[in-house]
C-alpha positions as CSV (number, residue, x, y, z in Angstrom):
1,Q,0.0,0.0,0.0
2,L,2.9,2.4,0.7
3,S,4.3,1.9,-2.8
4,I,0.8,2.6,-4.3
5,V,0.5,5.8,-2.3
6,L,3.9,6.9,-3.3
7,Y,3.2,6.1,-7.0
8,F,0.0,8.1,-7.1
9,S,1.5,10.9,-5.1
10,V,4.3,11.3,-7.6
11,C,1.7,11.2,-10.5
12,V,-0.3,13.9,-8.8
13,L,2.8,16.1,-8.3
14,V,3.8,15.6,-11.9
15,E,0.4,16.6,-13.2
16,C,0.3,19.6,-11.0
17,A,3.7,20.6,-12.2
18,C,2.5,20.3,-15.8
19,V,-0.6,22.5,-15.1
20,V,1.6,25.2,-13.5
21,A,4.1,25.0,-16.4
22,V,1.3,25.5,-19.0
23,V,-0.2,28.4,-17.1
24,A,3.3,30.0,-16.7
25,L,4.3,29.5,-20.3
26,R,1.2,31.1,-21.6
27,R,2.2,34.3,-19.9
28,L,5.6,34.5,-21.7
29,R,6.0,37.0,-24.6
30,Y,6.9,34.3,-27.2
31,A,3.9,32.3,-26.2
32,K,1.6,35.3,-26.8
33,L,3.3,36.0,-30.1
34,Y,2.8,32.4,-31.2
35,L,-0.9,32.5,-30.2
36,L,-1.3,35.8,-32.0
37,T,0.2,34.5,-35.2
38,D,-2.5,32.0,-36.0
39,V,-5.8,32.5,-34.0
40,N,-8.4,30.2,-35.5
41,I,-11.9,30.9,-34.2
42,V,-15.1,29.2,-35.4
43,V,-17.9,31.7,-35.7
44,A,-21.3,30.3,-34.5
45,G,-23.8,30.3,-37.3
46,E,-25.4,28.1,-40.0
47,D,-22.0,26.4,-40.6
48,P,-20.2,25.9,-37.3
49,A,-17.1,24.6,-39.1
50,V,-16.3,28.0,-40.7
51,D,-12.8,29.1,-39.7
52,V,-11.9,32.7,-39.3
53,T,-8.1,33.0,-39.4
54,I,-6.5,36.3,-38.5
55,S,-2.8,36.7,-39.3
56,E,-0.2,38.6,-37.3
57,E,-0.1,41.5,-39.8
58,E,-3.9,42.0,-39.7
59,A,-3.8,41.9,-35.9
60,A,-1.0,44.4,-35.8
61,E,-3.1,46.8,-37.9
62,K,-6.1,46.2,-35.6
63,M,-8.2,45.2,-38.5
64,E,-11.8,46.4,-38.8
65,P,-14.5,44.0,-37.6
66,D,-16.1,43.9,-41.1
67,D,-12.9,42.2,-42.5
68,V,-13.7,39.0,-40.5
69,S,-15.9,36.6,-42.5
70,G,-19.2,35.9,-40.9
71,V,-19.1,39.0,-38.5
72,G,-21.0,42.0,-39.7
73,R,-19.6,45.5,-39.3
74,E,-22.6,47.1,-37.8
75,E,-23.0,44.3,-35.3
76,D,-19.3,44.2,-34.3
77,E,-18.7,48.0,-33.9
78,E,-20.3,47.7,-30.5
79,E,-17.7,47.0,-27.9
80,V,-18.0,44.0,-25.6
81,E,-18.8,44.9,-22.0
82,L,-16.2,43.4,-19.6
83,D,-16.6,42.2,-16.1
84,E,-14.4,42.8,-13.1
85,S,-11.8,40.2,-14.3
86,G,-11.6,41.8,-17.7
87,L,-13.5,39.1,-19.6
88,P,-16.6,39.4,-21.8
89,K,-19.7,40.0,-19.7
90,T,-23.1,38.5,-20.7
91,S,-26.6,38.7,-19.2
92,D,-27.1,34.9,-19.1
93,G,-23.5,33.9,-18.3
94,N,-22.9,32.3,-21.7
95,V,-20.1,33.6,-23.9
96,T,-20.6,33.0,-27.7
97,A,-17.9,32.7,-30.4
98,K,-18.8,36.1,-31.9
99,Q,-18.4,37.8,-28.5
100,I,-14.9,36.3,-28.2
101,V,-14.0,37.6,-31.7
102,R,-15.2,41.1,-30.8
103,F,-13.4,40.9,-27.4
104,W,-10.2,39.9,-29.1
105,L,-10.4,42.7,-31.8
106,Q,-10.7,45.4,-29.1
107,D,-7.0,44.8,-28.2
108,P,-5.4,41.8,-30.1
109,V,-2.1,42.0,-28.3
110,K,-3.5,42.2,-24.8
111,N,-6.5,39.9,-25.2
112,T,-5.0,37.1,-27.2
113,V,-4.4,34.6,-24.4
114,S,-7.8,35.3,-22.8
115,A,-9.6,35.0,-26.1
116,V,-7.9,31.7,-27.0
117,L,-8.6,30.3,-23.6
118,L,-12.2,31.4,-23.7
119,F,-12.6,29.9,-27.2
120,R,-11.1,26.6,-26.2
121,C,-13.3,26.4,-23.1
122,L,-16.3,27.1,-25.4
123,R,-15.2,24.3,-27.8
124,A,-14.5,22.0,-24.9
125,V,-18.1,22.5,-23.5
126,S,-19.5,21.8,-26.9
127,V,-17.5,18.6,-27.3
128,M,-18.5,17.4,-23.8
129,R,-22.2,18.0,-24.6
130,Q,-21.8,15.8,-27.7
131,T,-19.7,12.9,-26.3
132,W,-20.2,12.9,-22.5
133,K,-22.3,9.7,-22.5
134,M,-19.6,7.6,-24.3
135,A,-16.9,9.3,-22.2
136,L,-18.8,8.2,-19.1
137,A,-19.2,4.7,-20.5
138,V,-15.4,4.4,-21.0
139,G,-14.6,5.7,-17.6
140,L,-17.1,3.3,-15.9
141,T,-15.8,0.4,-17.9
142,F,-12.2,0.7,-16.9
143,M,-13.0,1.8,-13.4
144,C,-14.9,-1.4,-12.8
145,T,-12.1,-3.5,-14.4
146,L,-9.3,-1.9,-12.3
147,V,-11.3,-2.5,-9.1
148,I,-11.1,-6.3,-9.8
149,F,-8.1,-6.8,-12.0
150,P,-5.5,-7.6,-10.8
151,G,-5.9,-6.8,-7.1
152,V,-8.9,-9.2,-6.4
153,L,-7.9,-11.9,-8.8
154,V,-4.5,-12.6,-7.2
155,K,-6.2,-13.1,-3.9
156,V,-8.6,-15.9,-5.1
157,P,-7.6,-19.0,-3.1
158,A,-6.6,-22.1,-5.0
159,E,-8.2,-25.5,-4.6
160,Y,-7.4,-27.7,-7.7
161,F,-4.4,-25.7,-8.9
162,S,-1.4,-24.3,-7.0
163,Q,-1.8,-20.7,-6.0
164,S,0.9,-19.5,-8.4
165,W,-0.6,-21.4,-11.3
166,L,-4.1,-20.1,-10.6
167,T,-2.9,-16.5,-10.6
168,I,-1.2,-17.1,-14.0
169,I,-4.3,-18.8,-15.4
170,L,-6.6,-16.0,-14.3
171,I,-4.4,-13.2,-15.6
172,S,-3.8,-15.0,-18.9
173,S,-7.6,-15.6,-19.2
174,F,-8.4,-12.0,-18.7
175,N,-5.7,-10.7,-21.1
176,F,-6.7,-13.1,-23.9
177,S,-10.5,-12.5,-23.5
178,D,-9.9,-8.7,-23.3
179,F,-8.0,-9.0,-26.7
180,L,-10.9,-11.0,-28.2
181,G,-13.4,-8.4,-26.8
182,K,-11.6,-5.6,-28.5
183,E,-11.9,-7.5,-31.8
184,L,-15.6,-8.1,-31.5
185,P,-16.7,-4.7,-33.0
186,V,-15.1,-6.0,-36.2
187,V,-18.2,-8.2,-36.5
188,K,-20.8,-6.1,-38.2
189,L,-23.7,-7.4,-36.1
190,L,-22.0,-6.6,-32.8
191,N,-20.8,-3.2,-34.1
192,M,-24.4,-2.2,-34.8
193,A,-25.4,-2.5,-31.1
194,P,-27.4,0.6,-30.0
195,N,-25.8,3.1,-27.7
196,G,-28.2,2.1,-25.0
197,V,-26.7,-1.4,-25.0
198,V,-23.2,0.1,-24.5
199,Y,-24.5,2.2,-21.6
200,A,-26.2,-0.8,-20.0
201,L,-23.0,-2.9,-20.3
202,A,-20.9,-0.2,-18.8
203,I,-23.2,0.1,-15.8
204,G,-24.1,-3.6,-15.5
205,R,-20.5,-4.7,-15.3
206,F,-20.4,-3.4,-11.7
207,A,-22.2,-6.6,-10.8
208,F,-18.8,-8.4,-11.3
209,I,-17.5,-6.6,-8.2
210,P,-19.6,-8.4,-5.6
211,L,-19.3,-11.7,-7.5
212,F,-15.5,-11.6,-7.4
213,L,-15.5,-10.5,-3.8
214,L,-17.6,-13.6,-3.0
215,C,-14.7,-15.6,-4.5
216,V,-12.3,-14.2,-1.9
217,K,-14.0,-13.2,1.4
218,P,-16.5,-14.5,2.4
219,L,-15.6,-17.6,0.3
220,V,-18.9,-18.4,-1.2
221,I,-17.7,-19.2,-4.7
222,S,-14.9,-21.7,-4.2
223,N,-14.9,-23.5,-7.6
224,E,-11.9,-22.2,-9.5
225,F,-13.5,-23.0,-12.9
226,I,-16.4,-20.6,-12.1
227,V,-13.8,-18.0,-11.2
228,I,-12.1,-18.6,-14.6
229,F,-15.4,-18.3,-16.4
230,L,-16.2,-15.0,-14.6
231,T,-12.7,-13.7,-15.5
232,I,-13.3,-14.5,-19.2
233,L,-16.6,-12.6,-19.1
234,L,-14.9,-9.7,-17.4
235,G,-12.2,-9.5,-20.1
236,L,-14.7,-9.9,-22.9
237,T,-17.0,-7.1,-21.7
238,T,-14.0,-4.9,-20.9
239,G,-12.6,-5.2,-24.4
240,Y,-16.0,-5.0,-26.2
241,T,-17.5,-2.1,-24.2
242,G,-14.2,-0.1,-24.1
243,A,-13.5,-0.5,-27.8
244,L,-17.1,0.3,-28.8
245,S,-17.2,3.4,-26.6
246,M,-13.8,4.7,-27.8
247,M,-14.9,4.2,-31.4
248,R,-18.3,5.9,-31.1
249,G,-17.2,8.8,-28.9
250,P,-15.4,10.8,-31.6
251,T,-17.9,9.9,-34.3
252,S,-20.7,11.5,-32.2
253,A,-19.0,14.9,-32.5
254,S,-18.8,17.2,-35.4
255,V,-16.0,17.0,-38.0
256,A,-14.2,20.0,-36.5
257,D,-14.4,18.6,-33.0
258,K,-13.3,15.0,-33.5
259,G,-9.8,15.6,-32.3
260,Q,-10.9,17.2,-29.0
261,A,-13.5,14.4,-28.7
262,G,-10.7,11.8,-28.9
263,M,-8.7,13.6,-26.2
264,L,-11.8,13.7,-24.0
265,M,-12.2,9.9,-24.4
266,V,-8.6,9.3,-23.5
267,L,-9.0,11.6,-20.4
268,S,-12.1,9.6,-19.4
269,L,-10.2,6.4,-19.8
270,V,-7.3,7.6,-17.6
271,V,-9.6,9.0,-14.9
272,G,-11.5,5.6,-14.9
273,L,-8.2,3.7,-14.5
274,D,-7.1,6.0,-11.7
275,L,-10.4,5.7,-9.8
276,G,-10.5,2.0,-10.2
277,A,-6.9,1.5,-9.1
278,A,-7.5,3.7,-6.0
279,A,-10.7,1.9,-5.1
280,S,-9.0,-1.5,-5.4
């Protein structure tokens, strides 16, 4: 347990250091210049994938708002009201892409970092609204798996086999069945499963936790072949549900947001692994 605490403590410290480094680097002059060189903002409208690219030369000249495609001059001549922190202020608390454009154009050099961060937050919220269900399914899938594997499996007492051989058989059974589960979406019929089935599998897999605990303490399920069968089912459902969720997460987002959707799915996977390992 001490090694586990040390491992996760180091991980937390490294992640905190990365966050601090990112925040600090964004305040440097060369970082602001880099962000100012190529600011891509998607203007909300009929076509949400329309890019508005503003070059460094145009920003230096403080271009007129009517030079930006999709943003009307009459509409953009009005300055954006700022709150106490210097960010765009709205009546309903929601900042739109057009307001971010106008906020940035008021002072391109000063407002670049804030505008980019606001826009990325806006895009992140949009991606989360499109993919949160599949992201949650991925997190729950791997959280359930890490609660059981390998911490509980290695504690299952042996009856017919030696303890070392039983551990090897259980871990090998899980890894092999997990590999097969990842290949199941190749089958067209299994790949056509509705999203509701994926959600049900991700939640229903938590029934494995009490079943495997009954194989350890109290020792209710003592037959090793039943434990091997449960391990194979655990591996199959882990591979199938995880692969299907990871495949459908980015496809549920728009074309422009598929990259961020993929990163969100990976983040959900890592969070699920961390929570499962901590719970085990």
